[in-house]
Structures are given as C-alpha cells and as structure tokens.
N, C-alpha and C positions, 0 to 999 in steps of 0.2 A: 843486030842491035836495034834495028827498026821495029821488030816485034815487041821488044821491051819498051820502047818509047810509046808504041801504040797501046800496050797494056797499061802503062802508067797514065796516059791521057784518059783512057777509058775509066780507070778507077777514080781519076779526078772528077770526071763528069758524074759518075755514079755517087761519089761522096756528096756532092752538092745536091743532087736529086734526093738522096736519102735524108740529108739534113733538112731540106725544105719540107719533105713529107712528114717527118717526125715532128718538126717544129710546129707545123700547122695543126697536126693532130693534137699535140699537147696543148697548144694555145686555145683550141676550141673545146678542150675538155674531153675529147674522145680517147678511148683506150686504143693504143696502136696494136696491130697484130703482133703475135709473139716473135716472129722472125725479125721485126724491127728493133728488137732489144739486142740481138747479137749480130745481125747482118752488117750494120754500119761499122762495128768494131773489126769484123773480119775484113771488110773492104778497106778500111783505113790501114790495117796492118799490111795488106797486100800493096797498098799505095806507098807506104813507108818503105817496105822492102824493095819495091821496084825502083824507088828514088835512090836508095842506098846503092842498089846494084848498078844503076846508071852512073853514079858518081865513081863507083869502084872501077867499072869497065872503061870509063872515059874520065880519068882523074883530072878535074879542073883545078887550077891554082886559085884558091879562094881570094888571094890578094889581087889577082888579075881579073876576076869575075865577081865584082861586087854585087851583082844581081842574085847570086846563089845564097850568100849569107843573108841578104835582104829577104829573099823568099823564105828561108828557114825561120828568120825572125817573125815574119808575117804569119807563118804557120803556127807558131806558138801563140800569137795574138788571136788568130782565128779559133784555135782550140779553146782558149780562155773565154772568148766572146760566145762561142757556140755552147759551152758549158753553162754560162750565165743565162743564155736564152732558154735552155732546157730546164734549168732549175729555178728560174725566176718567174714561174708561171702563175703564182698567186696574184701577181700584178700583171694583167694582160698587156697594159701599155709598156711595162718594163720588159716583158718577154719580146714584144714587138720591136722595141728599140735595140735590145741586145741582138736579136736575130738579124735585123737590117744591118747593124754594124758588122756582124760576122760575115754576111754576104758581101758587104763592101770590101772587107779585107780579102775575101776569097777572090773578088774581081781583081784587086791589086796583085795578088799572088799569080793569077793566071796571066795578067798583063806582063809582069816581070818575066815569067817563063817564056812567053811568046816573043817579047821585044828584046830581051837580054841586053839591056843598056850597058854600054861600056865594052862590048865585044867587038 
C-alpha cells in the first residue's frame, strides 16, 4: 500500500506543477505545447483513481474522519477555481485572482491530507 500512497502523492505534486505551468502560459498569452492539453487530464485521472483505490483498500469511516469529506469538498472547489483561472484569461487580473485562489485551496487540501485533523 506504500507504493500506492507514493504514487498518489507524486500525482498530487505533478498536478500542481502542471496547473501552474499551464496557468502561467495562458496568462502570458503563450500557446502551450500540445501535450499540456491532455497530460493534466491523464495525471488527474490517475490521481483520482489512486485516491479511490486508497479509500477502497483502507476503508475509512467518513463520519470518524471529517478530514476526508473536507478534502473531497475542497477538491471540487479547486476544480472550479482552476477552471475559472484557465477560462477567465481575457482579464489578466481575473485569471491571476482565480489562479491564486485555486492554489490556496490546493494548499488547504494538502494540509488536510498531511495533518488529518480529528484522527
């Protein structure tokens, strides 16, 4: 199970690096390389499947571990903010604000995963 956790954490790190890369390219008006159109989706799918696999292999009681539903809720907020950051590029200030908000939520998610409050 340790390899799965390592894989999950690796995809978490890759996700934020790809997000920052794409966000900066789009915000500066540069055309991203073709692989940046599909690689983030592949990585995020692997991230999702590894997260589901970890919950399935080590079934946590959601009522006893409030950090897990909190993390899942923050994930939905992160997806929304990241989408706004990528699609709100006509207003550079707007894209910057949405992107910073998405990164803030990402930091909260990682903090919840590391600290696991209530355990």
